[in-house]
C-alpha positions in Angstrom: 4.3 12.2 -137.1 8.1 12.2 -138.5 7.3 14.0 -141.6 5.1 16.7 -139.7 7.8 17.3 -137.0 10.8 17.7 -139.7 8.2 19.9 -141.5 8.1 21.8 -138.3 12.0 21.9 -137.6 12.4 23.0 -141.5 10.4 26.2 -140.5 12.0 27.1 -136.9 15.5 26.7 -138.6 14.2 28.8 -141.8 12.9 31.4 -139.1 9.4 30.9 -140.0 8.2 30.6 -136.7 9.0 34.1 -135.7 6.5 35.4 -138.0 3.6 33.5 -136.1 2.0 33.2 -132.9 4.9 32.6 -130.7 3.5 32.4 -127.0 4.2 35.3 -124.8 6.6 34.6 -121.9 3.7 35.8 -119.7 1.1 33.2 -120.7 -0.3 30.5 -119.2 1.2 28.1 -121.8 4.5 29.0 -122.2 4.8 29.3 -118.0 3.5 25.3 -118.0 6.0 24.4 -121.0 8.7 26.4 -119.2 8.1 24.1 -116.0 7.7 21.2 -118.0 11.1 21.5 -119.3 12.8 22.2 -115.9 10.9 19.3 -113.9 11.3 16.6 -117.2 15.2 17.5 -117.3 15.9 17.9 -113.9 14.0 14.3 -112.7 15.4 12.5 -115.9 18.7 13.8 -116.8 20.3 15.4 -113.6 18.8 12.9 -111.2 18.2 9.6 -113.4 14.7 8.7 -112.4 14.6 6.5 -115.6 10.7 5.5 -114.5 9.6 9.2 -114.9 11.6 9.3 -118.1 9.6 6.2 -119.5 6.4 7.4 -118.3 6.7 10.8 -120.1 8.3 10.1 -123.2 6.1 9.0 -126.2 5.9 5.4 -127.5 7.0 6.8 -131.0 9.6 8.7 -129.6 12.2 9.8 -132.2 15.7 11.5 -131.1 17.6 13.2 -133.6 21.3 14.4 -132.6 23.7 16.4 -134.8 26.4 13.9 -133.8 24.5 10.5 -132.6 22.2 10.2 -135.4 18.6 9.0 -134.6 17.4 7.1 -131.8 14.1 5.6 -131.4 12.7 4.7 -127.6 14.0 2.0 -126.6 17.7 2.8 -128.3 17.1 6.7 -126.4 16.5 4.8 -123.1 19.5 2.6 -123.4 21.9 5.4 -124.3 20.6 7.4 -121.2 20.8 4.8 -118.8 24.6 4.1 -120.1 26.0 7.4 -121.1 24.5 9.7 -118.5 23.3 7.8 -115.4 25.9 4.8 -115.2 28.9 7.1 -113.1 27.6 9.2 -110.2 30.9 10.1 -109.6 31.3 12.0 -113.1 28.0 12.8 -113.7 26.3 15.0 -116.9 23.7 17.6 -115.9 21.7 20.0 -118.1 20.5 23.4 -117.7 18.5 25.4 -120.0 20.3 28.6 -121.0 18.1 31.5 -119.4 15.3 33.4 -122.0 16.5 31.1 -124.6 12.9 29.3 -124.5 10.5 29.7 -127.3 6.9 28.0 -127.1 4.5 27.9 -130.2 1.2 26.2 -129.8 0.1 23.5 -132.1 -4.1 23.7 -132.7 -6.5 21.4 -134.4 -10.0 22.4 -135.1 -9.5 25.4 -132.7 -8.0 23.1 -129.8 -4.5 22.8 -128.3 -3.4 19.2 -128.9 0.7 19.9 -128.8 3.6 22.6 -128.4 6.8 23.2 -130.1 9.5 24.2 -127.9 12.7 25.7 -128.9 15.7 26.9 -126.8 19.4 26.8 -126.1 20.5 24.2 -123.5 23.9 23.7 -121.7 25.7 20.6 -120.0 28.1 20.3 -117.4 30.2 17.3 -115.7 29.1 17.4 -111.8 32.1 15.7 -109.5 31.7 15.1 -105.9 33.3 18.1 -104.0 34.2 20.0 -107.4 32.1 22.8 -108.9 30.2 21.7 -112.1 32.4 21.7 -115.6 30.8 23.6 -118.4 31.3 21.1 -121.2 28.7 21.7 -124.2 26.2 23.8 -125.7 23.3 22.9 -128.0 20.1 24.1 -129.5 17.1 21.9 -128.9 13.9 21.6 -130.5 11.0 19.2 -128.7 7.3 18.3 -130.0 5.0 18.0 -126.9 1.8 16.2 -127.3 -1.1 17.1 -124.8 -2.3 13.9 -123.2 -5.3 14.4 -121.0 -3.6 16.9 -118.4 -0.5 16.2 -119.3 2.5 16.3 -121.8 4.6 13.8 -123.5 7.7 14.3 -125.0 7.2 12.7 -128.9 10.2 14.2 -131.0 13.5 15.7 -130.1 15.9 17.7 -132.1 19.3 18.1 -130.6 21.8 20.0 -132.5 24.5 22.8 -133.2 26.4 21.1 -130.6 29.9 22.9 -129.1 32.4 23.5 -126.9 32.1 26.4 -124.9 34.7 29.4 -125.9 37.2 30.5 -123.2 35.4 33.7 -123.2 31.8 32.0 -122.7 33.3 30.3 -119.7 34.7 33.4 -118.2 31.9 35.5 -118.5 29.6 32.7 -116.8 32.3 32.5 -114.1 31.3 36.4 -113.8 27.9 36.4 -114.0 28.0 33.8 -111.1 30.2 35.9 -109.5 27.9 38.6 -109.5 24.5 36.6 -108.5 26.5 35.0 -105.5 27.0 38.9 -104.1 23.6 40.1 -105.2 24.9 42.3 -107.6 22.9 41.8 -111.1 24.8 44.0 -113.6 28.4 45.4 -113.9 29.6 47.3 -116.8 33.6 47.0 -117.8 36.0 49.0 -120.2 39.6 48.4 -120.8 41.8 51.5 -122.1 44.9 49.9 -123.3 48.0 52.3 -125.0 46.0 55.4 -124.5 42.9 53.7 -126.8 39.7 52.6 -125.5 39.6 48.8 -126.8 36.6 47.2 -125.0 33.5 48.1 -123.6 31.0 45.5 -122.0 28.2 44.7 -119.8 27.0 41.6 -118.2 23.9 40.6 -115.9 20.7 42.4 -115.5 19.0 45.4 -115.1 16.8 44.2 -112.4 17.7 40.7 -112.1 15.7 39.9 -114.8 15.8 42.0 -118.1 19.2 41.3 -119.7 21.2 44.8 -119.1 22.2 46.1 -122.8 25.8 47.3 -124.1 24.2 50.8 -123.5 23.1 50.2 -119.8 22.9 53.8 -118.3 24.5 53.2 -114.7 24.3 55.6 -111.8 28.0 56.5 -110.9 28.0 58.5 -107.6 31.1 60.1 -107.1 32.6 59.5 -110.2 31.0 62.7 -111.1 33.9 64.5 -109.4 36.6 63.8 -112.0 34.1 65.2 -114.8 33.2 68.4 -112.6 37.0 68.7 -111.9 38.3 68.6 -115.5 35.7 70.8 -116.8 37.0 73.1 -113.8 40.3 72.9 -115.0 39.4 73.3 -118.9 37.9 76.6 -117.4 41.1 77.7 -115.8 43.0 76.7 -119.2 40.7 79.0 -121.0 41.5 81.9 -118.9 38.0 82.0 -117.3 39.1 80.8 -113.8 42.1 80.6 -112.0 43.3 77.8 -110.0 44.2 79.9 -107.1 41.3 82.3 -107.1 39.2 83.2 -104.1 35.9 81.7 -104.6 34.1 84.1 -102.0 33.6 86.7 -104.9 31.0 84.6 -106.5 29.8 82.4 -103.6 29.4 82.2 -99.9 27.4 79.6 -98.2 24.7 81.2 -95.7 26.0 78.8 -93.2 29.8 80.3 -93.2 28.9 84.2 -93.4 30.2 84.4 -90.3 33.4 82.4 -90.2 35.8 84.5 -92.6 37.6 81.4 -93.3 35.6 81.1 -96.5 38.0 83.6 -97.8 40.4 81.2 -98.2 38.8 78.6 -100.5 39.8 78.6 -104.0 39.8 75.7 -106.5 42.8 74.0 -106.1 41.6 73.5 -102.6 38.2 72.0 -103.4 39.9 69.8 -106.0 42.4 68.3 -103.8 39.6 68.1 -101.1 41.6 70.5 -98.5 38.6 72.5 -97.9 38.3 71.5 -94.1 34.6 70.7 -94.9 32.5 67.1 -94.0 31.8 64.8 -96.7 28.2 66.5 -96.6 26.6 68.9 -93.8 23.6 66.5 -93.5 26.1 64.1 -91.6 26.4 66.7 -88.7 23.4 67.1 -85.9 23.2 70.8 -86.7 22.5 70.3 -90.5 25.0 72.6 -91.3 28.1 73.6 -92.9 31.2 74.4 -91.0 34.8 74.3 -91.2 36.3 71.3 -89.4 40.1 72.6 -89.9 41.4 75.5 -91.6 41.3 75.5 -95.5 44.8 74.6 -96.8 46.0 72.5 -93.4 44.6 69.0 -94.2 42.7 66.6 -96.1 39.3 65.8 -95.9 37.3 64.1 -98.6 34.3 66.6 -99.4 31.1 66.3 -101.8 30.6 69.8 -100.0 33.5 71.5 -101.6 32.5 70.1 -105.0 29.1 71.6 -104.8 30.4 74.8 -103.2 33.0 75.3 -106.2 29.9 74.7 -108.8 27.9 77.4 -106.9 31.1 79.8 -107.3 31.5 78.7 -111.2 27.9 78.6 -112.2 27.5 82.5 -110.7 30.6 83.8 -112.1 30.2 82.4 -115.7 26.3 82.7 -115.8 26.3 78.9 -116.8 24.7 75.9 -115.5 27.7 73.1 -114.9 25.9 70.9 -117.4 26.2 73.1 -120.1 29.6 73.6 -119.3 30.6 70.2 -118.9 28.6 69.5 -122.4 30.9 72.2 -123.9 34.3 71.6 -122.4 34.3 67.7 -121.8 31.0 65.7 -123.3 31.4 67.2 -127.1 35.4 66.9 -127.5 35.3 63.5 -125.6 32.5 62.1 -127.9 30.4 61.5 -124.8 26.8 61.3 -126.4 24.8 59.3 -123.6 25.6 61.1 -120.2 23.5 63.8 -118.1 23.5 65.2 -114.6 19.9 64.4 -114.0 16.8 62.8 -115.3 16.4 65.1 -118.2 13.9 64.6 -121.2 16.7 62.2 -122.9 16.8 59.9 -120.1 16.0 56.3 -121.5 14.6 54.8 -118.3 14.2 51.4 -120.2 18.1 51.0 -120.0 18.5 52.2 -116.0 20.2 49.8 -113.9 18.1 49.7 -110.8 19.9 49.6 -107.8 20.3 46.8 -105.0 21.2 46.6 -101.5 23.6 44.4 -99.6 20.8 41.5 -99.6 19.9 41.7 -103.1 16.7 43.7 -102.3 15.7 46.7 -105.1 16.2 50.4 -103.3 13.5 52.9 -105.1 14.9 54.9 -108.0 15.5 58.6 -106.8 15.1 60.8 -109.5 17.3 63.8 -109.2 16.3 66.7 -111.6 19.0 69.1 -110.5 22.8 68.7 -111.0 25.0 67.8 -108.4 28.8 68.4 -109.1 29.8 65.6 -106.6 27.4 62.9 -107.3 24.4 61.5 -109.5 25.9 61.4 -112.9 24.1 59.0 -115.4 26.0 57.2 -118.0 27.3 54.4 -119.9 30.7 52.4 -119.6 31.2 53.7 -123.3 31.0 57.1 -122.5 32.8 57.1 -119.1 35.4 55.0 -121.2 35.8 57.7 -123.7 36.5 60.0 -120.7 39.1 58.3 -119.2 40.3 57.8 -122.8 40.2 61.5 -123.1 42.0 62.2 -119.9 44.6 60.0 -120.3 45.4 61.4 -123.4 46.1 64.8 -121.8 42.7 65.8 -121.6 42.9 69.0 -123.7 45.2 70.7 -121.0 48.2 72.6 -121.3 51.0 70.3 -120.6 51.5 72.3 -117.5 48.2 72.0 -116.1 48.1 68.5 -116.8 50.8 68.1 -114.7 49.7 69.9 -112.3 46.6 67.7 -112.1 48.4 64.7 -111.3 51.1 66.2 -108.8 50.7 65.3 -105.2 48.5 68.3 -103.5 47.8 66.3 -100.5 48.5 63.5 -98.3 46.0 60.7 -97.8 48.3 57.7 -96.6 51.5 56.6 -96.8 51.5 55.8 -100.8 48.2 57.9 -101.8 47.6 61.5 -102.1 45.3 63.7 -104.0 45.9 65.7 -107.0 43.5 68.0 -108.3 40.2 65.5 -108.7 41.8 62.5 -108.8 43.5 60.3 -106.3 47.1 59.4 -107.0 48.7 55.9 -106.1 52.3 55.3 -106.0 54.8 52.6 -104.8 54.5 50.8 -108.6 57.5 49.9 -110.1 59.2 51.6 -113.2 57.8 54.8 -112.0 54.3 54.2 -112.7 51.7 55.9 -110.6 47.8 55.3 -110.7 45.2 57.6 -110.8 42.1 56.6 -109.3 38.6 57.8 -108.3 35.5 55.5 -106.5 31.8 55.9 -106.2 29.5 54.9 -103.5 25.8 55.4 -102.9 23.1 53.2 -101.8 23.1 50.3 -104.6 25.9 51.9 -106.5 29.8 50.5 -106.5 31.9 52.0 -109.1 35.7 52.5 -110.0 37.8 54.0 -112.6 41.7 53.6 -112.6 44.3 54.7 -115.0 48.0 54.0 -115.4 49.5 57.5 -117.2 53.0 56.1 -118.4 51.8 52.7 -119.5 48.5 54.4 -120.8 46.2 51.4 -119.5 43.0 52.0 -117.6 40.0 50.2 -116.4 36.6 51.2 -115.6 33.9 49.2 -113.6 30.1 50.0 -113.1 27.7 47.8 -110.7 24.4 48.5 -109.4 24.8 46.9 -106.3 26.5 47.3 -102.8 28.5 44.1 -102.5 31.3 45.5 -104.3 34.5 43.8 -102.5 34.9 39.9 -104.0 34.0 41.6 -107.5 36.6 44.2 -107.2 39.0 41.9 -106.2 38.5 39.5 -109.0 38.4 41.7 -111.7 41.8 43.6 -110.5 43.6 40.8 -109.7 42.7 38.1 -112.1 43.3 37.9 -115.7 39.5 37.0 -117.5 38.8 36.7 -121.1 35.7 39.0 -121.7 34.2 39.4 -124.9 37.1 39.5 -127.7 39.6 41.2 -125.2 41.5 40.2 -122.2 40.7 41.6 -119.0 43.7 42.0 -117.0 44.1 44.9 -114.5 47.5 43.6 -113.1 
């Protein structure tokens, strides 16, 4: 038996089993062995039910440890009692790494007699009143033999033991924070000294499938800075004027009897001084109206950006997505961004959206561009956009200064420029350009500090944003190979 097992181990370590019949993760055998692993370790290792342990291991058990050598059944039981179960106030516990399990069936004469189970597990120290402390990582390979209708653990190989690295500990903390707040995934980007230095995605697309680095997020109102910069690039090229009346190219049918529409300009739209509500559908009559005279106050409005889009498209006879691609996406190196669910959209990478309770929100697919919302992009692409902006955005120095000038007062230390909120009150003359996005199941934030050249981007596919924002914006976290430090 030992020679057979060591032969199996050799095949596993050389990758041979990856070329043969690994059990599907949905198969009956895989699910049965997954449950067996969970129950066995929870009762024997975590709860120290030693009677259960004795009943479920073979009389011929062999345990191979890369640091502790080989143990037979008797020594294995003694070591478990002494090292794992002797001190309940300092208790080692084990958890399998989600998604790491593999199962390979063993047949004799066409009949299943055993299975090899392979995976990775994590070890923690549990102390009363404290959070479990992650202390180790290892790989394991188990040989389970079928006995009647039960599984008996017969051979164990435990190897590749190591301590978790600092960034792994921080990543696990972040994943736990996501779980606690019913947010499946978060995407992060870091800009340091005007250069995009790190992008990363953590969590899952839908609570199950791991989120890849190129996860596509819906980013809600982070669409507006893209449209704002597209507008400013047109102004810089002389195709539009910042204070040009928009009524020459578009008048909303709801406003035809209200001549205040003649006061609307790109400047008033980009600084949210149109007098429009955020969205007309929020009013009882479902019609667009002025709630105050344009240019006399600040009020955030998605309607304003849609109004601007209509005017620009009518004047230039080009859709906003074509203009953005030419003026923003191409020069910024954004290759995975779109305004709507076009033919290039890879739905398998889309981060599904979840509400406060962690319930899945049905995906609403849009097939028309909206200048105020619904942009689909990745943290890498939008990170490149922020890098482009903080390096001048392809604008003249004069227009870039106008973009970052206080156009409208929002609060005591906050203002709106052209497309960006401006936060003041920092030391040494620093200020921040900020924009957020919020839709059902969408929470996004982009912030840049033009003087230092630093910036941070956060995408989430869930509603419970506050605790996650607070952690990411107030703490230093080692994530990936970089230090996430937004302070």
